[in-house]
FIKOLTOR-313513 format. One record per atom (N, C-alpha, C): x, y, z; atom name; residue in three letters; residue number from 1. Coordinates in Angstrom, 2 decimals. Atoms other than C-alpha are relative to their C-alpha. Layout:
<recs>
+---------+---------+---------+----+-----+-----+
|       X |       Y |       Z |  a |   r |   k |
+---------+---------+---------+----+-----+-----+
|       X |       Y |       Z | CA | ALA | NUM |
...
+---------+---------+---------+----+-----+-----+
</recs>
This chain:
<recs>
+---------+---------+---------+----+-----+-----+
|       X |       Y |       Z |  a |   r |   k |
+---------+---------+---------+----+-----+-----+
|    1.81 |   -0.01 |   -0.82 |  N | MET |   1 |
|   20.28 |   19.11 |   13.10 | CA | MET |   1 |
|   -0.60 |   -1.30 |   -1.28 |  C | MET |   1 |
|    0.62 |    1.15 |    0.44 |  N | ALA |   2 |
|   18.15 |   16.12 |   11.87 | CA | ALA |   2 |
|   -1.24 |    0.47 |   -1.06 |  C | ALA |   2 |
|    1.65 |   -0.69 |    0.96 |  N | ILE |   3 |
|   15.54 |   16.41 |    8.70 | CA | ILE |   3 |
|   -0.98 |   -0.73 |    0.28 |  C | ILE |   3 |
|    1.07 |    0.82 |    0.03 |  N | VAL |   4 |
|   12.40 |   15.20 |    9.61 | CA | VAL |   4 |
|   -1.20 |    0.26 |   -0.79 |  C | VAL |   4 |
|    0.92 |    0.39 |    1.01 |  N | LEU |   5 |
|    9.83 |   13.98 |    7.31 | CA | LEU |   5 |
|   -1.39 |   -0.26 |    0.53 |  C | LEU |   5 |
|    1.09 |    0.69 |   -0.73 |  N | PRO |   6 |
|    6.60 |   13.88 |    9.12 | CA | PRO |   6 |
|   -1.08 |   -0.84 |   -0.62 |  C | PRO |   6 |
|    0.71 |    1.17 |    0.42 |  N | VAL |   7 |
|    4.65 |   12.43 |    6.22 | CA | VAL |   7 |
|    0.12 |   -0.88 |   -0.17 |  C | VAL |   7 |
|   -0.67 |    1.21 |    0.38 |  N | THR |   8 |
|    6.90 |   10.14 |    5.25 | CA | THR |   8 |
|    0.28 |   -1.30 |    1.17 |  C | THR |   8 |
|   -0.12 |    0.49 |   -1.06 |  N | LEU |   9 |
|    7.39 |    9.12 |    8.82 | CA | LEU |   9 |
|   -1.54 |   -0.62 |   -0.04 |  C | LEU |   9 |
|    1.34 |    0.33 |   -0.41 |  N | THR |  10 |
|    3.43 |    8.59 |    9.28 | CA | THR |  10 |
|   -0.49 |   -0.94 |   -1.08 |  C | THR |  10 |
|    0.02 |    1.05 |    1.36 |  N | ALA |  11 |
|    3.58 |    6.88 |    5.82 | CA | ALA |  11 |
|    0.45 |   -1.30 |    0.22 |  C | ALA |  11 |
|   -0.24 |    0.69 |   -0.38 |  N | ALA |  12 |
|    5.84 |    4.66 |    6.98 | CA | ALA |  12 |
|   -0.50 |   -0.93 |    1.15 |  C | ALA |  12 |
|    0.67 |    0.66 |   -1.55 |  N | ALA |  13 |
|    4.47 |    3.81 |   10.36 | CA | ALA |  13 |
|   -1.72 |   -1.06 |   -0.66 |  C | ALA |  13 |
|    1.40 |    0.89 |    0.77 |  N | ALA |  14 |
|    0.84 |    3.12 |    8.64 | CA | ALA |  14 |
|    0.31 |   -1.08 |   -0.69 |  C | ALA |  14 |
|   -0.28 |    0.87 |    0.79 |  N | ALA |  15 |
|    2.44 |    1.11 |    6.14 | CA | ALA |  15 |
|    0.73 |   -1.25 |    0.67 |  C | ALA |  15 |
|   -0.45 |    0.80 |   -1.19 |  N | ALA |  16 |
|    4.06 |   -1.06 |    8.89 | CA | ALA |  16 |
|   -1.12 |   -0.89 |    0.11 |  C | ALA |  16 |
|    1.34 |    0.24 |   -0.31 |  N | ILE |  17 |
|    0.79 |   -1.30 |   10.56 | CA | ILE |  17 |
|   -1.25 |   -1.08 |   -0.79 |  C | ILE |  17 |
|    0.80 |    0.62 |    0.98 |  N | ILE |  18 |
|   -1.09 |   -2.44 |    7.49 | CA | ILE |  18 |
|    0.70 |   -1.27 |   -0.26 |  C | ILE |  18 |
|   -1.15 |    1.24 |    0.67 |  N | ASN |  19 |
|    1.77 |   -5.08 |    6.39 | CA | ASN |  19 |
|    0.00 |   -0.77 |    1.11 |  C | ASN |  19 |
|    0.34 |    0.97 |   -1.44 |  N | LEU |  20 |
|    1.46 |   -6.57 |   10.37 | CA | LEU |  20 |
|   -1.55 |   -0.31 |   -0.27 |  C | LEU |  20 |
|    0.96 |    0.47 |   -0.31 |  N | TRP |  21 |
|   -2.23 |   -6.68 |    9.94 | CA | TRP |  21 |
|   -0.12 |   -1.12 |   -1.26 |  C | TRP |  21 |
|    0.38 |    1.00 |    1.29 |  N | LEU |  22 |
|   -1.90 |   -8.60 |    6.47 | CA | LEU |  22 |
|    0.43 |   -1.34 |    0.24 |  C | LEU |  22 |
|   -0.67 |    1.73 |   -0.58 |  N | SER |  23 |
|    0.61 |  -11.01 |    7.82 | CA | SER |  23 |
|   -0.50 |   -0.89 |    0.86 |  C | SER |  23 |
|    0.58 |    0.60 |   -0.58 |  N | ILE |  24 |
|   -1.51 |  -11.72 |   10.69 | CA | ILE |  24 |
|   -0.87 |   -0.77 |   -0.50 |  C | ILE |  24 |
|    1.10 |    0.60 |    0.63 |  N | ARG |  25 |
|   -4.56 |  -12.66 |    8.27 | CA | ARG |  25 |
|    0.73 |   -1.32 |   -0.96 |  C | ARG |  25 |
|   -0.84 |    1.49 |    0.51 |  N | VAL |  26 |
|   -2.03 |  -14.98 |    6.28 | CA | VAL |  26 |
|    0.27 |   -0.98 |    0.83 |  C | VAL |  26 |
|   -0.28 |    1.15 |   -1.17 |  N | GLY |  27 |
|   -1.14 |  -16.77 |    9.47 | CA | GLY |  27 |
|   -1.68 |   -0.52 |    0.14 |  C | GLY |  27 |
|    1.17 |    0.24 |   -0.64 |  N | GLN |  28 |
|   -4.91 |  -16.89 |   10.42 | CA | GLN |  28 |
|    0.09 |   -1.09 |   -1.41 |  C | GLN |  28 |
|    0.33 |    1.20 |    0.88 |  N | MET |  29 |
|   -5.22 |  -19.19 |    7.21 | CA | MET |  29 |
|    0.63 |   -0.87 |   -0.08 |  C | MET |  29 |
|   -1.02 |    1.07 |   -0.14 |  N | ARG |  30 |
|   -2.23 |  -20.84 |    7.48 | CA | ARG |  30 |
|   -0.42 |   -0.92 |    0.94 |  C | ARG |  30 |
|    0.64 |    0.95 |   -1.28 |  N | ILE |  31 |
|   -3.71 |  -22.25 |   10.89 | CA | ILE |  31 |
|   -1.53 |   -0.70 |   -0.47 |  C | ILE |  31 |
|    1.29 |    0.84 |    0.21 |  N | LYS |  32 |
|   -7.29 |  -22.73 |    9.42 | CA | LYS |  32 |
|    0.23 |   -0.83 |   -0.86 |  C | LYS |  32 |
|   -0.13 |    0.71 |    0.99 |  N | HIS |  33 |
|   -5.89 |  -24.49 |    6.37 | CA | HIS |  33 |
|    0.90 |   -1.07 |    0.10 |  C | HIS |  33 |
|   -0.99 |    0.74 |   -0.28 |  N | LYS |  34 |
|   -3.10 |  -26.59 |    8.15 | CA | LYS |  34 |
|    1.11 |    0.28 |   -0.89 |  C | LYS |  34 |
|   -1.07 |   -0.08 |    1.01 |  N | VAL |  35 |
|   -0.35 |  -25.06 |    5.93 | CA | VAL |  35 |
|    1.08 |    0.65 |    0.45 |  C | VAL |  35 |
|   -1.05 |   -0.87 |   -0.98 |  N | SER |  36 |
|    2.66 |  -24.04 |    7.37 | CA | SER |  36 |
|    0.91 |    0.15 |   -0.93 |  C | SER |  36 |
|   -1.06 |   -0.74 |    0.83 |  N | ILE |  37 |
|    4.89 |  -23.47 |    4.28 | CA | ILE |  37 |
|   -1.02 |   -0.33 |   -1.83 |  C | ILE |  37 |
|    0.38 |   -0.24 |    1.36 |  N | GLY |  38 |
|    3.81 |  -22.66 |    0.65 | CA | GLY |  38 |
|   -1.65 |    0.38 |    0.12 |  C | GLY |  38 |
|    1.23 |   -0.89 |    0.26 |  N | ASP |  39 |
|    0.15 |  -21.87 |   -0.60 | CA | ASP |  39 |
|   -1.22 |   -1.10 |    0.29 |  C | ASP |  39 |
|    1.03 |    1.34 |   -0.35 |  N | ASP |  40 |
|   -3.04 |  -24.03 |   -0.38 | CA | ASP |  40 |
|   -0.52 |   -0.45 |   -1.63 |  C | ASP |  40 |
|    0.27 |    0.52 |    1.91 |  N | GLY |  41 |
|   -3.22 |  -24.45 |   -4.61 | CA | GLY |  41 |
|   -0.65 |    1.17 |   -0.46 |  C | GLY |  41 |
|    0.67 |   -0.83 |    0.57 |  N | ALA |  42 |
|   -4.53 |  -22.53 |   -6.87 | CA | ALA |  42 |
|   -1.21 |    0.87 |    0.21 |  C | ALA |  42 |
|    1.27 |   -1.18 |   -0.55 |  N | GLY |  43 |
|   -6.60 |  -19.52 |   -5.80 | CA | GLY |  43 |
|   -0.96 |   -0.52 |    1.23 |  C | GLY |  43 |
|    0.28 |    0.74 |   -0.87 |  N | GLY |  44 |
|   -7.18 |  -20.91 |   -2.88 | CA | GLY |  44 |
|   -0.28 |    1.28 |    1.15 |  C | GLY |  44 |
|   -0.18 |   -1.50 |   -1.10 |  N | PRO |  45 |
|   -8.22 |  -18.12 |    0.42 | CA | PRO |  45 |
|    1.41 |   -0.18 |    0.50 |  C | PRO |  45 |
|   -1.16 |   -0.10 |    0.09 |  N | LEU |  46 |
|   -4.66 |  -18.61 |    1.54 | CA | LEU |  46 |
|    0.79 |    0.67 |   -1.12 |  C | LEU |  46 |
|   -0.79 |   -0.95 |    0.77 |  N | THR |  47 |
|   -3.28 |  -17.64 |   -1.64 | CA | THR |  47 |
|   -0.41 |    1.38 |   -0.29 |  C | THR |  47 |
|    0.51 |   -1.11 |    0.11 |  N | ALA |  48 |
|   -5.41 |  -14.80 |   -2.08 | CA | ALA |  48 |
|    0.51 |    0.80 |    1.10 |  C | ALA |  48 |
|   -1.09 |   -0.71 |   -0.99 |  N | ARG |  49 |
|   -4.25 |  -13.51 |    1.33 | CA | ARG |  49 |
|    1.40 |    0.19 |   -0.18 |  C | ARG |  49 |
|   -1.49 |   -0.22 |    0.12 |  N | MET |  50 |
|   -0.79 |  -13.98 |    0.57 | CA | MET |  50 |
|    0.11 |    1.04 |   -1.09 |  C | MET |  50 |
|    0.11 |   -0.87 |    0.79 |  N | ARG |  51 |
|   -1.21 |  -12.40 |   -2.61 | CA | ARG |  51 |
|   -0.56 |    1.47 |    0.07 |  C | ARG |  51 |
|    0.26 |   -1.23 |   -0.25 |  N | ALA |  52 |
|   -2.83 |   -9.56 |   -1.03 | CA | ALA |  52 |
|    0.97 |    1.12 |    0.67 |  C | ALA |  52 |
|   -1.11 |   -0.59 |   -0.66 |  N | GLN |  53 |
|    0.24 |   -8.89 |    1.16 | CA | GLN |  53 |
|    1.18 |    0.42 |   -0.69 |  C | GLN |  53 |
|   -1.31 |   -0.44 |    1.02 |  N | LEU |  54 |
|    2.75 |   -9.15 |   -1.52 | CA | LEU |  54 |
|   -0.47 |    1.00 |   -0.79 |  C | LEU |  54 |
|    0.40 |   -0.92 |    0.92 |  N | ASN |  55 |
|    0.73 |   -7.07 |   -3.91 | CA | ASN |  55 |
|    0.30 |    1.40 |    1.03 |  C | ASN |  55 |
|   -0.11 |   -1.11 |   -1.01 |  N | PHE |  56 |
|    0.83 |   -4.56 |   -0.72 | CA | PHE |  56 |
|    1.65 |    0.64 |   -0.02 |  C | PHE |  56 |
|   -1.04 |   -0.26 |   -0.15 |  N | VAL |  57 |
|    4.54 |   -4.81 |   -0.36 | CA | VAL |  57 |
|    0.54 |    0.21 |   -1.37 |  C | VAL |  57 |
|   -0.44 |   -0.37 |    1.27 |  N | GLU |  58 |
|    5.12 |   -4.57 |   -4.21 | CA | GLU |  58 |
|   -0.18 |    1.30 |   -0.11 |  C | GLU |  58 |
|    0.89 |   -1.19 |    0.06 |  N | ASN |  59 |
|    3.39 |   -1.37 |   -4.20 | CA | ASN |  59 |
|    1.00 |    1.09 |    0.78 |  C | ASN |  59 |
|   -0.20 |   -1.18 |   -1.28 |  N | THR |  60 |
|    4.03 |    0.69 |   -1.07 | CA | THR |  60 |
|    1.37 |    0.12 |   -0.07 |  C | THR |  60 |
|   -1.53 |   -0.65 |   -0.27 |  N | ALA |  61 |
|    7.99 |    0.73 |   -1.23 | CA | ALA |  61 |
|    0.14 |    0.71 |   -1.29 |  C | ALA |  61 |
|   -0.21 |   -0.93 |    1.07 |  N | PHE |  62 |
|    7.87 |    2.38 |   -4.78 | CA | PHE |  62 |
|   -0.77 |    1.28 |    0.50 |  C | PHE |  62 |
|    0.50 |   -1.38 |   -0.59 |  N | PHE |  63 |
|    5.14 |    4.83 |   -2.93 | CA | PHE |  63 |
|    0.39 |    0.73 |    0.90 |  C | PHE |  63 |
|   -0.90 |   -0.52 |   -1.34 |  N | LEU |  64 |
|    6.99 |    5.44 |    0.32 | CA | LEU |  64 |
|    1.24 |    0.61 |   -0.96 |  C | LEU |  64 |
|   -1.30 |   -0.48 |    0.83 |  N | VAL |  65 |
|   10.21 |    6.31 |   -2.23 | CA | VAL |  65 |
|   -0.65 |    1.34 |   -0.54 |  C | VAL |  65 |
|    0.55 |   -1.12 |    0.49 |  N | LEU |  66 |
|    7.98 |    8.74 |   -3.85 | CA | LEU |  66 |
|   -0.73 |    1.08 |    0.82 |  C | LEU |  66 |
|    0.13 |   -1.25 |   -1.02 |  N | VAL |  67 |
|    6.67 |   10.50 |   -0.92 | CA | VAL |  67 |
|    1.04 |    0.63 |    0.58 |  C | VAL |  67 |
|   -0.95 |   -0.48 |   -0.51 |  N | ALA |  68 |
|    9.88 |   10.99 |    0.57 | CA | ALA |  68 |
|    0.68 |    0.71 |   -0.81 |  C | ALA |  68 |
|   -0.48 |   -0.66 |    0.99 |  N | ALA |  69 |
|   11.19 |   12.21 |   -2.46 | CA | ALA |  69 |
|   -0.57 |    1.61 |   -0.03 |  C | ALA |  69 |
|    0.57 |   -1.33 |    0.36 |  N | ILE |  70 |
|    8.52 |   14.92 |   -3.08 | CA | ILE |  70 |
|   -0.08 |    0.58 |    1.48 |  C | ILE |  70 |
|   -0.44 |   -0.90 |   -1.55 |  N | GLU |  71 |
|    8.50 |   16.06 |    0.97 | CA | GLU |  71 |
|    1.42 |    0.20 |   -0.19 |  C | GLU |  71 |
|   -1.49 |   -0.54 |   -0.09 |  N | LEU |  72 |
|   12.34 |   16.32 |    0.63 | CA | LEU |  72 |
|    0.09 |    1.45 |   -0.60 |  C | LEU |  72 |
|   -0.25 |   -1.06 |    1.20 |  N | SER |  73 |
|   11.74 |   18.65 |   -2.48 | CA | SER |  73 |
|   -0.81 |    1.15 |    0.61 |  C | SER |  73 |
|    0.90 |   -1.05 |   -0.75 |  N | GLY |  74 |
|    9.12 |   20.66 |    0.08 | CA | GLY |  74 |
|   -1.14 |    0.50 |   -1.22 |  C | GLY |  74 |
|    0.98 |   -0.03 |    0.68 |  N | ARG |  75 |
|    6.75 |   20.45 |   -2.74 | CA | ARG |  75 |
|   -1.32 |   -0.58 |    0.18 |  C | ARG |  75 |
|    1.03 |    0.90 |   -0.25 |  N | GLY |  76 |
|    4.12 |   18.10 |   -1.15 | CA | GLY |  76 |
|   -0.92 |    0.32 |    1.19 |  C | GLY |  76 |
|    0.68 |   -0.63 |   -1.17 |  N | ASP |  77 |
|    2.54 |   20.30 |    1.73 | CA | ASP |  77 |
|   -0.96 |    0.83 |   -0.53 |  C | ASP |  77 |
|    0.57 |    0.80 |   -0.53 |  N | PRO |  78 |
|   -0.40 |   19.74 |    2.34 | CA | PRO |  78 |
|   -0.63 |   -1.24 |   -0.63 |  C | PRO |  78 |
|    0.53 |    0.75 |    0.85 |  N | TRP |  79 |
|   -1.79 |   17.82 |   -0.27 | CA | TRP |  79 |
|    0.68 |   -1.34 |    0.02 |  C | TRP |  79 |
|   -0.64 |    1.43 |    0.38 |  N | LEU |  80 |
|    0.88 |   14.81 |   -0.34 | CA | LEU |  80 |
|   -0.74 |   -0.87 |    1.56 |  C | LEU |  80 |
|    0.91 |    0.69 |   -1.46 |  N | ALA |  81 |
|   -1.04 |   13.66 |    3.50 | CA | ALA |  81 |
|   -1.12 |   -0.47 |   -0.42 |  C | ALA |  81 |
|    1.48 |    0.34 |    0.32 |  N | TRP |  82 |
|   -4.12 |   13.50 |    1.93 | CA | TRP |  82 |
|    0.11 |   -1.31 |   -1.41 |  C | TRP |  82 |
|   -0.09 |    0.94 |    1.15 |  N | VAL |  83 |
|   -2.90 |   11.26 |   -1.12 | CA | VAL |  83 |
|    0.82 |   -1.52 |    0.73 |  C | VAL |  83 |
|   -0.37 |    1.56 |   -1.08 |  N | VAL |  84 |
|   -1.00 |    8.78 |    1.90 | CA | VAL |  84 |
|   -1.03 |   -0.44 |    0.54 |  C | VAL |  84 |
|    1.36 |    0.62 |   -0.58 |  N | ALA |  85 |
|   -4.31 |    8.59 |    3.72 | CA | ALA |  85 |
|   -0.75 |   -0.42 |   -1.04 |  C | ALA |  85 |
|    0.55 |    1.09 |    1.05 |  N | LEU |  86 |
|   -6.14 |    7.32 |    0.45 | CA | LEU |  86 |
|    0.47 |   -0.82 |   -0.51 |  C | LEU |  86 |
|   -0.63 |    0.99 |    0.37 |  N | TYR |  87 |
|   -3.65 |    5.38 |   -0.46 | CA | TYR |  87 |
|    0.08 |   -1.14 |    1.26 |  C | TYR |  87 |
|   -0.06 |    1.14 |   -0.92 |  N | MET |  88 |
|   -3.40 |    3.34 |    2.35 | CA | MET |  88 |
|   -1.50 |   -0.39 |    0.53 |  C | MET |  88 |
|    1.28 |    0.45 |    0.12 |  N | ILE |  89 |
|   -7.24 |    3.33 |    2.83 | CA | ILE |  89 |
|   -0.45 |   -1.16 |   -1.12 |  C | ILE |  89 |
|    0.03 |    0.95 |    0.86 |  N | GLY |  90 |
|   -7.24 |    1.78 |   -0.52 | CA | GLY |  90 |
|    0.77 |   -1.58 |    0.22 |  C | GLY |  90 |
|   -0.77 |    1.21 |    0.33 |  N | ARG |  91 |
|   -4.71 |   -0.78 |    0.22 | CA | ARG |  91 |
|   -0.69 |   -0.92 |    1.08 |  C | ARG |  91 |
|    0.75 |    0.72 |   -0.91 |  N | VAL |  92 |
|   -6.86 |   -1.93 |    3.42 | CA | VAL |  92 |
|   -1.27 |   -0.49 |   -0.87 |  C | VAL |  92 |
|    1.31 |    0.19 |    0.32 |  N | ALA |  93 |
|  -10.01 |   -1.84 |    1.12 | CA | ALA |  93 |
|    0.24 |   -1.48 |   -1.13 |  C | ALA |  93 |
|   -0.18 |    0.93 |    0.90 |  N | HIS |  94 |
|   -7.96 |   -4.11 |   -1.33 | CA | HIS |  94 |
|    0.58 |   -1.40 |    0.51 |  C | HIS |  94 |
|    0.00 |    1.00 |   -0.66 |  N | GLY |  95 |
|   -6.78 |   -6.44 |    1.55 | CA | GLY |  95 |
|   -1.16 |   -0.59 |    0.33 |  C | GLY |  95 |
|    1.04 |    0.30 |   -0.28 |  N | PHE |  96 |
|  -10.29 |   -7.01 |    2.37 | CA | PHE |  96 |
|   -1.14 |   -0.84 |   -1.14 |  C | PHE |  96 |
|    0.62 |    0.56 |    1.09 |  N | GLY |  97 |
|  -11.55 |   -7.51 |   -1.34 | CA | GLY |  97 |
|    0.86 |   -0.98 |   -0.39 |  C | GLY |  97 |
|   -0.59 |    1.38 |    0.36 |  N | MET |  98 |
|   -9.28 |  -10.36 |   -1.76 | CA | MET |  98 |
|   -0.73 |   -1.21 |    0.54 |  C | MET |  98 |
|    0.50 |    1.15 |   -0.36 |  N | ASP |  99 |
|  -11.08 |  -12.28 |    0.34 | CA | ASP |  99 |
|   -1.46 |   -0.39 |   -0.57 |  C | ASP |  99 |
|    1.38 |    0.24 |    0.78 |  N | GLY | 100 |
|  -14.25 |  -12.13 |   -1.96 | CA | GLY | 100 |
|   -1.24 |    0.25 |    0.69 |  C | GLY | 100 |
|    1.07 |   -0.07 |   -0.23 |  N | GLY | 101 |
|  -17.67 |  -12.26 |   -1.31 | CA | GLY | 101 |
|   -0.38 |    1.77 |    0.00 |  C | GLY | 101 |
|    0.92 |   -1.46 |   -0.06 |  N | THR | 102 |
|  -19.73 |   -8.93 |   -0.03 | CA | THR | 102 |
|    1.11 |    0.73 |   -0.09 |  C | THR | 102 |
|   -1.14 |   -1.25 |    0.08 |  N | LEU | 103 |
|  -16.21 |   -6.90 |    0.10 | CA | LEU | 103 |
|    0.74 |   -0.20 |   -0.88 |  C | LEU | 103 |
|   -0.50 |    0.11 |    1.43 |  N | ALA | 104 |
|  -15.09 |   -7.98 |   -3.56 | CA | ALA | 104 |
|    0.42 |    0.99 |   -0.81 |  C | ALA | 104 |
|    0.29 |   -1.17 |    1.00 |  N | LYS | 105 |
|  -15.74 |   -4.78 |   -5.06 | CA | LYS | 105 |
|    1.35 |    1.02 |    1.00 |  C | LYS | 105 |
|   -1.14 |   -0.89 |   -0.70 |  N | GLY | 106 |
|  -12.64 |   -3.38 |   -2.33 | CA | GLY | 106 |
|    0.95 |   -0.43 |   -1.01 |  C | GLY | 106 |
|   -1.25 |    0.38 |    0.62 |  N | ARG | 107 |
|  -10.09 |   -5.33 |   -4.53 | CA | ARG | 107 |
|   -0.08 |    0.96 |   -0.95 |  C | ARG | 107 |
|    0.38 |   -0.70 |    1.14 |  N | SER | 108 |
|  -11.17 |   -3.41 |   -7.76 | CA | SER | 108 |
|    0.28 |    1.52 |    0.57 |  C | SER | 108 |
|    0.05 |   -0.95 |   -0.86 |  N | ILE | 109 |
|  -11.49 |   -0.25 |   -5.46 | CA | ILE | 109 |
|    1.89 |    0.60 |    0.44 |  C | ILE | 109 |
|   -1.35 |   -0.08 |   -0.55 |  N | GLY | 110 |
|   -7.75 |   -0.72 |   -3.78 | CA | GLY | 110 |
|    0.82 |    0.20 |   -1.25 |  C | GLY | 110 |
|   -1.22 |   -0.11 |    1.12 |  N | VAL | 111 |
|   -6.09 |   -1.63 |   -7.27 | CA | VAL | 111 |
|   -0.10 |    1.90 |   -0.68 |  C | VAL | 111 |
|    0.36 |   -1.36 |    0.33 |  N | LEU | 112 |
|   -7.59 |    1.65 |   -8.65 | CA | LEU | 112 |
|    0.65 |    1.12 |    0.83 |  C | LEU | 112 |
|   -0.29 |   -1.00 |   -0.60 |  N | ILE | 113 |
|   -6.59 |    4.01 |   -5.91 | CA | ILE | 113 |
|    1.62 |   -0.21 |    0.08 |  C | ILE | 113 |
|   -1.45 |    0.37 |    0.36 |  N | THR | 114 |
|   -2.85 |    2.27 |   -6.03 | CA | THR | 114 |
|    0.31 |    0.55 |   -1.38 |  C | THR | 114 |
|   -0.34 |   -0.43 |    0.91 |  N | MET | 115 |
|   -2.69 |    2.83 |   -9.27 | CA | MET | 115 |
|    0.10 |    1.58 |   -0.54 |  C | MET | 115 |
|    0.01 |   -2.03 |    0.07 |  N | LEU | 116 |
|   -3.58 |    6.98 |   -9.69 | CA | LEU | 116 |
|    0.89 |    0.28 |    0.77 |  C | LEU | 116 |
|   -0.77 |   -0.76 |   -1.06 |  N | SER | 117 |
|   -1.55 |    7.40 |   -6.35 | CA | SER | 117 |
|    1.38 |   -0.32 |   -0.72 |  C | SER | 117 |
|   -1.26 |   -0.32 |    0.87 |  N | LEU | 118 |
|    1.65 |    6.00 |   -8.12 | CA | LEU | 118 |
|    0.21 |    0.80 |   -1.15 |  C | LEU | 118 |
|   -0.08 |   -0.86 |    1.13 |  N | LEU | 119 |
|    1.08 |    7.67 |  -11.53 | CA | LEU | 119 |
|   -0.08 |    1.19 |    0.85 |  C | LEU | 119 |
|    0.24 |   -1.52 |   -0.49 |  N | GLY | 120 |
|   -0.10 |   11.00 |   -9.72 | CA | GLY | 120 |
|    1.60 |    0.39 |    0.69 |  C | GLY | 120 |
|   -1.06 |   -0.37 |   -0.47 |  N | LEU | 121 |
|    3.25 |   11.01 |   -7.47 | CA | LEU | 121 |
|    0.94 |   -0.30 |   -0.70 |  C | LEU | 121 |
|   -1.34 |    0.23 |    1.12 |  N | ALA | 122 |
|    5.40 |    9.67 |  -10.40 | CA | ALA | 122 |
|   -0.07 |    1.40 |   -0.85 |  C | ALA | 122 |
|   -0.24 |   -1.19 |    0.77 |  N | ALA | 123 |
|    4.39 |   12.49 |  -12.54 | CA | ALA | 123 |
|    0.30 |    1.33 |    0.74 |  C | ALA | 123 |
|   -0.42 |   -1.16 |   -0.46 |  N | VAL | 124 |
|    4.65 |   15.22 |   -9.86 | CA | VAL | 124 |
|    1.59 |   -0.08 |    0.45 |  C | VAL | 124 |
|   -1.06 |    0.24 |    0.13 |  N | ALA | 125 |
|    8.04 |   13.61 |   -9.35 | CA | ALA | 125 |
|    0.84 |    0.79 |   -0.97 |  C | ALA | 125 |
|   -0.57 |   -0.46 |    1.17 |  N | VAL | 126 |
|    8.74 |   14.37 |  -12.81 | CA | VAL | 126 |
|   -0.14 |    1.54 |   -0.08 |  C | VAL | 126 |
|    0.04 |   -1.36 |    0.28 |  N | LEU | 127 |
|    7.46 |   17.82 |  -12.99 | CA | LEU | 127 |
|    1.23 |    0.66 |    0.93 |  C | LEU | 127 |
|   -1.11 |   -0.72 |   -0.82 |  N | ILE | 128 |
|    9.66 |   18.91 |   -9.88 | CA | ILE | 128 |
|    1.37 |   -0.14 |   -0.87 |  C | ILE | 128 |
|   -1.35 |    0.42 |    0.83 |  N | THR | 129 |
|   12.61 |   17.34 |  -11.79 | CA | THR | 129 |
|    0.11 |    1.00 |   -1.12 |  C | THR | 129 |
|   -0.07 |   -0.81 |    1.10 |  N | LEU | 130 |
|   12.01 |   19.45 |  -14.60 | CA | LEU | 130 |
|   -0.43 |    1.63 |    0.22 |  C | LEU | 130 |
|    0.34 |   -1.34 |   -0.16 |  N | GLY | 131 |
|   11.12 |   22.46 |  -12.68 | CA | GLY | 131 |
|   -0.83 |    0.66 |   -0.27 |  C | GLY | 131 |
|    1.19 |   -0.31 |   -0.08 |  N | VAL | 132 |
|    7.71 |   22.64 |  -13.28 | CA | VAL | 132 |
|   -1.04 |    0.72 |    1.27 |  C | VAL | 132 |
|    0.17 |   -0.27 |   -1.25 |  N | MET | 133 |
|    6.64 |   22.45 |  -10.02 | CA | MET | 133 |
|    0.70 |    0.53 |    1.28 |  C | MET | 133 |
+---------+---------+---------+----+-----+-----+
</recs>
């Protein structure tokens, strides 16, 4: 019998879609600025979008591992799905925020949500390991 992790599978699917969206945004900037390889120099709009995508990938790998481990432990229902939803919203806000302008606040909101989500899930994982949860 296969183990089904619905929260983890949904989180991974959402992450794949967000990563695809971030990738498309990078491609749009590459076309606009006619940059095939590399970036547009220090701090340009292409660099910002590339960093948004890389930041997503850097953090989401750890996030998904924690979600899967907590779900496998049987201690993530139903709150874990809400954490996943909040995290993904934060990552979209961060992606838009990296463009600056009127949405610039999304960057700091996304960073805060990401850090709190990772810290919270890491704490839960330790508590599960210690048998406290």
